[in-house]
TIVO-2410 file (N, C-alpha, C; in nm, 3 decimals):
# residues 106
REC num residu      c1      c2      c3 atome chaine
REC   1      M -17.778  -1.969  19.128     N      A
REC   1      M -17.644  -1.964  19.068    CA      A
REC   1      M -17.571  -2.093  19.107     C      A
REC   2      N -17.588  -2.197  19.027     N      A
REC   2      N -17.526  -2.326  19.057    CA      A
REC   2      N -17.411  -2.360  18.964     C      A
REC   3      R -17.400  -2.290  18.854     N      A
REC   3      R -17.295  -2.324  18.759    CA      A
REC   3      R -17.161  -2.267  18.802     C      A
REC   4      I -17.057  -2.342  18.775     N      A
REC   4      I -16.921  -2.298  18.807    CA      A
REC   4      I -16.893  -2.165  18.738     C      A
REC   5      E -16.935  -2.155  18.613     N      A
REC   5      E -16.912  -2.033  18.534    CA      A
REC   5      E -16.968  -1.910  18.606     C      A
REC   6      D -17.092  -1.921  18.652     N      A
REC   6      D -17.156  -1.808  18.718    CA      A
REC   6      D -17.081  -1.768  18.844     C      A
REC   7      K -17.044  -1.865  18.922     N      A
REC   7      K -16.974  -1.836  19.047    CA      A
REC   7      K -16.839  -1.770  19.020     C      A
REC   8      I -16.768  -1.822  18.923     N      A
REC   8      I -16.636  -1.765  18.891    CA      A
REC   8      I -16.652  -1.622  18.842     C      A
REC   9      R -16.748  -1.599  18.753     N      A
REC   9      R -16.767  -1.463  18.699    CA      A
REC   9      R -16.805  -1.364  18.809     C      A
REC  10      V -16.890  -1.404  18.902     N      A
REC  10      V -16.928  -1.316  19.013    CA      A
REC  10      V -16.807  -1.288  19.103     C      A
REC  11      L -16.730  -1.393  19.135     N      A
REC  11      L -16.614  -1.375  19.221    CA      A
REC  11      L -16.508  -1.287  19.156     C      A
REC  12      V -16.489  -1.304  19.025     N      A
REC  12      V -16.393  -1.220  18.951    CA      A
REC  12      V -16.438  -1.074  18.959     C      A
REC  13      A -16.567  -1.050  18.939     N      A
REC  13      A -16.620  -0.913  18.946    CA      A
REC  13      A -16.602  -0.856  19.087     C      A
REC  14      E -16.630  -0.938  19.190     N      A
REC  14      E -16.614  -0.893  19.328    CA      A
REC  14      E -16.469  -0.856  19.359     C      A
REC  15      K -16.376  -0.933  19.304     N      A
REC  15      K -16.233  -0.909  19.327    CA      A
REC  15      K -16.179  -0.795  19.240     C      A
REC  16      G -16.255  -0.758  19.137     N      A
REC  16      G -16.212  -0.652  19.048    CA      A
REC  16      G -16.094  -0.692  18.960     C      A
REC  17      I -16.092  -0.820  18.919     N      A
REC  17      I -15.985  -0.868  18.831    CA      A
REC  17      I -16.046  -0.916  18.700     C      A
REC  18      T -15.961  -0.935  18.602     N      A
REC  18      T -16.007  -0.986  18.472    CA      A
REC  18      T -15.991  -1.138  18.470     C      A
REC  19      L -16.054  -1.199  18.371     N      A
REC  19      L -16.038  -1.344  18.355    CA      A
REC  19      L -15.893  -1.379  18.322     C      A
REC  20      L -15.827  -1.293  18.246     N      A
REC  20      L -15.686  -1.316  18.215    CA      A
REC  20      L -15.602  -1.312  18.342     C      A
REC  21      Q -15.629  -1.216  18.429     N      A
REC  21      Q -15.557  -1.208  18.556    CA      A
REC  21      Q -15.583  -1.332  18.642     C      A
REC  22      L -15.706  -1.379  18.640     N      A
REC  22      L -15.740  -1.501  18.714    CA      A
REC  22      L -15.661  -1.620  18.659     C      A
REC  23      A -15.658  -1.633  18.528     N      A
REC  23      A -15.586  -1.744  18.465    CA      A
REC  23      A -15.438  -1.740  18.502     C      A
REC  24      I -15.378  -1.624  18.492     N      A
REC  24      I -15.235  -1.611  18.523    CA      A
REC  24      I -15.209  -1.643  18.669     C      A
REC  25      A -15.289  -1.586  18.758     N      A
REC  25      A -15.270  -1.610  18.902    CA      A
REC  25      A -15.296  -1.756  18.939     C      A
REC  26      S -15.384  -1.823  18.865     N      A
REC  26      S -15.418  -1.963  18.893    CA      A
REC  26      S -15.324  -2.060  18.823     C      A
REC  27      K -15.234  -2.005  18.742     N      A
REC  27      K -15.136  -2.086  18.668    CA      A
REC  27      K -15.204  -2.184  18.572     C      A
REC  28      I -15.307  -2.134  18.504     N      A
REC  28      I -15.369  -2.209  18.396    CA      A
REC  28      I -15.374  -2.117  18.274     C      A
REC  29      T -15.389  -2.175  18.158     N      A
REC  29      T -15.395  -2.092  18.037    CA      A
REC  29      T -15.532  -2.025  18.027     C      A
REC  30      E -15.535  -1.918  17.952     N      A
REC  30      E -15.662  -1.849  17.930    CA      A
REC  30      E -15.759  -1.940  17.855     C      A
REC  31      A -15.708  -2.020  17.762     N      A
REC  31      A -15.793  -2.115  17.687    CA      A
REC  31      A -15.854  -2.219  17.781     C      A
REC  32      T -15.775  -2.265  17.876     N      A
REC  32      T -15.826  -2.362  17.974    CA      A
REC  32      T -15.935  -2.299  18.059     C      A
REC  33      L -15.913  -2.176  18.102     N      A
REC  33      L -16.015  -2.107  18.182    CA      A
REC  33      L -16.144  -2.091  18.103     C      A
REC  34      H -16.133  -2.056  17.976     N      A
REC  34      H -16.254  -2.040  17.893    CA      A
REC  34      H -16.324  -2.175  17.873     C      A
REC  35      A -16.247  -2.284  17.864     N      A
REC  35      A -16.308  -2.417  17.853    CA      A
REC  35      A -16.384  -2.451  17.980     C      A
REC  36      I -16.328  -2.414  18.093     N      A
REC  36      I -16.396  -2.438  18.221    CA      A
REC  36      I -16.525  -2.357  18.227     C      A
REC  37      L -16.517  -2.232  18.186     N      A
REC  37      L -16.635  -2.144  18.193    CA      A
REC  37      L -16.742  -2.183  18.093     C      A
REC  38      N -16.702  -2.220  17.973     N      A
REC  38      N -16.801  -2.247  17.868    CA      A
REC  38      N -16.853  -2.390  17.866     C      A
REC  39      R -16.773  -2.485  17.915     N      A
REC  39      R -16.814  -2.627  17.907    CA      A
REC  39      R -16.815  -2.697  18.041     C      A
REC  40      N -16.788  -2.623  18.150     N      A
REC  40      N -16.774  -2.687  18.282    CA      A
REC  40      N -16.676  -2.804  18.274     C      A
REC  41      D -16.572  -2.787  18.196     N      A
REC  41      D -16.472  -2.890  18.172    CA      A
REC  41      D -16.347  -2.859  18.254     C      A
REC  42      A -16.342  -2.913  18.377     N      A
REC  42      A -16.229  -2.879  18.465    CA      A
REC  42      A -16.181  -3.000  18.542     C      A
REC  43      K -16.052  -3.002  18.565     N      A
REC  43      K -15.992  -3.101  18.654    CA      A
REC  43      K -15.996  -3.044  18.795     C      A
REC  44      Y -15.996  -3.133  18.893     N      A
REC  44      Y -15.998  -3.087  19.032    CA      A
REC  44      Y -15.880  -2.995  19.060     C      A
REC  45      S -15.763  -3.029  19.010     N      A
REC  45      S -15.645  -2.947  19.038    CA      A
REC  45      S -15.661  -2.805  18.983     C      A
REC  46      Q -15.726  -2.793  18.868     N      A
REC  46      Q -15.750  -2.660  18.811    CA      A
REC  46      Q -15.850  -2.582  18.897     C      A
REC  47      L -15.957  -2.649  18.938     N      A
REC  47      L -16.056  -2.583  19.023    CA      A
REC  47      L -15.994  -2.543  19.156     C      A
REC  48      H -15.905  -2.628  19.208     N      A
REC  48      H -15.840  -2.599  19.335    CA      A
REC  48      H -15.756  -2.471  19.323     C      A
REC  49      R -15.683  -2.456  19.213     N      A
REC  49      R -15.601  -2.337  19.193    CA      A
REC  49      R -15.688  -2.213  19.174     C      A
REC  50      I -15.796  -2.226  19.099     N      A
REC  50      I -15.888  -2.114  19.079    CA      A
REC  50      I -15.951  -2.074  19.212     C      A
REC  51      A -15.998  -2.171  19.287     N      A
REC  51      A -16.061  -2.144  19.416    CA      A
REC  51      A -15.962  -2.074  19.511     C      A
REC  52      A -15.839  -2.122  19.513     N      A
REC  52      A -15.739  -2.060  19.601    CA      A
REC  52      A -15.715  -1.915  19.559     C      A
REC  53      T -15.708  -1.890  19.430     N      A
REC  53      T -15.686  -1.753  19.381    CA      A
REC  53      T -15.803  -1.663  19.418     C      A
REC  54      L -15.924  -1.717  19.417     N      A
REC  54      L -16.044  -1.638  19.448    CA      A
REC  54      L -16.080  -1.641  19.596     C      A
REC  55      S -15.998  -1.708  19.677     N      A
REC  55      S -16.019  -1.717  19.822    CA      A
REC  55      S -16.151  -1.784  19.860     C      A
REC  56      V -16.185  -1.888  19.787     N      A
REC  56      V -16.302  -1.970  19.819    CA      A
REC  56      V -16.258  -2.116  19.817     C      A
REC  57      N -16.349  -2.206  19.850     N      A
REC  57      N -16.314  -2.347  19.842    CA      A
REC  57      N -16.377  -2.411  19.719     C      A
REC  58      V -16.326  -2.525  19.681     N      A
REC  58      V -16.374  -2.595  19.562    CA      A
REC  58      V -16.521  -2.633  19.578     C      A
REC  59      A -16.561  -2.673  19.697     N      A
REC  59      A -16.700  -2.712  19.721    CA      A
REC  59      A -16.795  -2.597  19.689     C      A
REC  60      Y -16.754  -2.474  19.716     N      A
REC  60      Y -16.837  -2.358  19.682    CA      A
REC  60      Y -16.849  -2.344  19.531     C      A
REC  61      L -16.737  -2.355  19.461     N      A
REC  61      L -16.740  -2.344  19.314    CA      A
REC  61      L -16.829  -2.451  19.252     C      A
REC  62      M -16.826  -2.572  19.311     N      A
REC  62      M -16.901  -2.684  19.255    CA      A
REC  62      M -17.049  -2.680  19.294     C      A
REC  63      G -17.086  -2.585  19.380     N      A
REC  63      G -17.225  -2.574  19.423    CA      A
REC  63      G -17.262  -2.671  19.533     C      A
REC  64      E -17.161  -2.728  19.599     N      A
REC  64      E -17.187  -2.825  19.705    CA      A
REC  64      E -17.212  -2.758  19.840     C      A
REC  65      T -17.176  -2.631  19.852     N      A
REC  65      T -17.200  -2.555  19.974    CA      A
REC  65      T -17.218  -2.409  19.938     C      A
REC  66      S -17.287  -2.337  20.024     N      A
REC  66      S -17.302  -2.193  20.002    CA      A
REC  66      S -17.198  -2.115  20.082     C      A
REC  67      I -17.114  -2.187  20.157     N      A
REC  67      I -17.010  -2.123  20.237    CA      A
REC  67      I -16.889  -2.102  20.147     C      A
REC  68      K -16.852  -1.977  20.128     N      A
REC  68      K -16.742  -1.946  20.036    CA      A
REC  68      K -16.607  -1.994  20.084     C      A
REC  69      N -16.579  -1.974  20.212     N      A
REC  69      N -16.446  -2.006  20.262    CA      A
REC  69      N -16.456  -2.076  20.396     C      A
REC  70      M -16.433  -2.204  20.394     N      A
REC  70      M -16.434  -2.282  20.517    CA      A
REC  70      M -16.290  -2.294  20.567     C      A
REC  71      S -16.238  -2.186  20.621     N      A
REC  71      S -16.097  -2.183  20.660    CA      A
REC  71      S -16.064  -2.283  20.769     C      A
REC  72      A -16.163  -2.320  20.850     N      A
REC  72      A -16.137  -2.417  20.957    CA      A
REC  72      A -16.129  -2.559  20.903     C      A
REC  73      I -16.180  -2.578  20.781     N      A
REC  73      I -16.181  -2.711  20.720    CA      A
REC  73      I -16.082  -2.713  20.607     C      A
REC  74      Q -15.987  -2.803  20.614     N      A
REC  74      Q -15.889  -2.814  20.506    CA      A
REC  74      Q -15.941  -2.912  20.404     C      A
REC  75      E -15.945  -2.870  20.279     N      A
REC  75      E -15.990  -2.958  20.173    CA      A
REC  75      E -15.884  -3.064  20.146     C      A
REC  76      P -15.926  -3.186  20.118     N      A
REC  76      P -15.826  -3.290  20.091    CA      A
REC  76      P -15.751  -3.261  19.963     C      A
REC  77      Q -15.626  -3.297  19.961     N      A
REC  77      Q -15.546  -3.284  19.840    CA      A
REC  77      Q -15.583  -3.399  19.747     C      A
REC  78      T -15.558  -3.384  19.621     N      A
REC  78      T -15.590  -3.487  19.524    CA      A
REC  78      T -15.524  -3.618  19.564     C      A
REC  79      G -15.601  -3.726  19.566     N      A
REC  79      G -15.547  -3.857  19.599    CA      A
REC  79      G -15.559  -3.892  19.746     C      A
REC  80      Y -15.613  -3.802  19.829     N      A
REC  80      Y -15.625  -3.827  19.971    CA      A
REC  80      Y -15.771  -3.817  20.013     C      A
REC  81      V -15.804  -3.889  20.120     N      A
REC  81      V -15.938  -3.886  20.174    CA      A
REC  81      V -15.927  -3.855  20.323     C      A
REC  82      I -16.014  -3.769  20.373     N      A
REC  82      I -16.014  -3.738  20.516    CA      A
REC  82      I -16.116  -3.829  20.583     C      A
REC  83      I -16.071  -3.900  20.685     N      A
REC  83      I -16.158  -3.989  20.762    CA      A
REC  83      I -16.142  -3.953  20.909     C      A
REC  84      K -16.253  -3.944  20.980     N      A
REC  84      K -16.249  -3.912  21.122    CA      A
REC  84      K -16.185  -4.027  21.199     C      A
REC  85      A -16.115  -3.995  21.307     N      A
REC  85      A -16.047  -4.095  21.388    CA      A
REC  85      A -16.145  -4.199  21.441     C      A
REC  86      E -16.265  -4.155  21.481     N      A
REC  86      E -16.365  -4.249  21.534    CA      A
REC  86      E -16.404  -4.354  21.429     C      A
REC  87      E -16.412  -4.312  21.303     N      A
REC  87      E -16.447  -4.404  21.196    CA      A
REC  87      E -16.336  -4.507  21.174     C      A
REC  88      I -16.212  -4.463  21.185     N      A
REC  88      I -16.099  -4.555  21.170    CA      A
REC  88      I -16.099  -4.658  21.281     C      A
REC  89      I -16.124  -4.612  21.404     N      A
REC  89      I -16.127  -4.704  21.519    CA      A
REC  89      I -16.238  -4.808  21.500     C      A
REC  90      E -16.354  -4.764  21.455     N      A
REC  90      E -16.465  -4.858  21.431    CA      A
REC  90      E -16.428  -4.960  21.323     C      A
REC  91      M -16.361  -4.915  21.217     N      A
REC  91      M -16.318  -5.006  21.111    CA      A
REC  91      M -16.218  -5.107  21.165     C      A
REC  92      Q -16.126  -5.060  21.248     N      A
REC  92      Q -16.027  -5.151  21.306    CA      A
REC  92      Q -16.092  -5.254  21.396     C      A
REC  93      K -16.192  -5.213  21.474     N      A
REC  93      K -16.266  -5.308  21.560    CA      A
REC  93      K -16.334  -5.415  21.474     C      A
REC  94      K -16.395  -5.375  21.365     N      A
REC  94      K -16.462  -5.471  21.276    CA      A
REC  94      K -16.361  -5.569  21.216     C      A
REC  95      I -16.245  -5.517  21.177     N      A
REC  95      I -16.141  -5.603  21.121    CA      A
REC  95      I -16.095  -5.706  21.224     C      A
REC  96      I -16.072  -5.661  21.345     N      A
REC  96      I -16.029  -5.752  21.452    CA      A
REC  96      I -16.136  -5.858  21.477     C      A
REC  97      H -16.263  -5.816  21.479     N      A
REC  97      H -16.373  -5.910  21.500    CA      A
REC  97      H -16.377  -6.015  21.387     C      A
REC  98      L -16.365  -5.969  21.263     N      A
REC  98      L -16.367  -6.061  21.149    CA      A
REC  98      L -16.247  -6.155  21.150     C      A
REC  99      Q -16.130  -6.104  21.189     N      A
REC  99      Q -16.011  -6.190  21.200    CA      A
REC  99      Q -16.032  -6.298  21.305     C      A
REC 100      G -16.096  -6.260  21.416     N      A
REC 100      G -16.126  -6.358  21.522    CA      A
REC 100      G -16.219  -6.467  21.471     C      A
REC 101      Q -16.320  -6.429  21.393     N      A
REC 101      Q -16.412  -6.527  21.337    CA      A
REC 101      Q -16.339  -6.622  21.242     C      A
REC 102      L -16.248  -6.568  21.162     N      A
REC 102      L -16.172  -6.652  21.069    CA      A
REC 102      L -16.084  -6.752  21.143     C      A
REC 103      L -16.021  -6.708  21.251     N      A
REC 103      L -15.934  -6.795  21.330    CA      A
REC 103      L -16.014  -6.907  21.397     C      A
REC 104      Q -16.136  -6.878  21.438     N      A
REC 104      Q -16.221  -6.980  21.501    CA      A
REC 104      Q -16.262  -7.086  21.402     C      A
REC 105      K -16.278  -7.050  21.275     N      A
REC 105      K -16.317  -7.146  21.172    CA      A
REC 105      K -16.202  -7.241  21.140     C      A
REC 106      N -16.077  -7.195  21.153     N      A
REC 106      N -15.962  -7.277  21.119    CA      A
REC 106      N -15.919  -7.351  21.238     C      A
***
């Protein structure tokens, strides 16, 4: 079960709600929901709202993980990227090193 449609239909059945109820609770139109189900045509923001309504994460809907709800992990909001502090420190060290090399050339 890798398709978004399949996962949504199973989750809707598990929750005992209709697709119309899902659309209303997710604040999307029923036509948009059917487009997502029939053509896998969805924006991240729409999937995020559907996932929140179904108490799962977007990665689960997209087939990127089999874990339905990673409550300890906050999914990034649209337009943001999560980077570990250690990675930022390493990037800053590289920048400082490169700046030092540039100053030595001048």
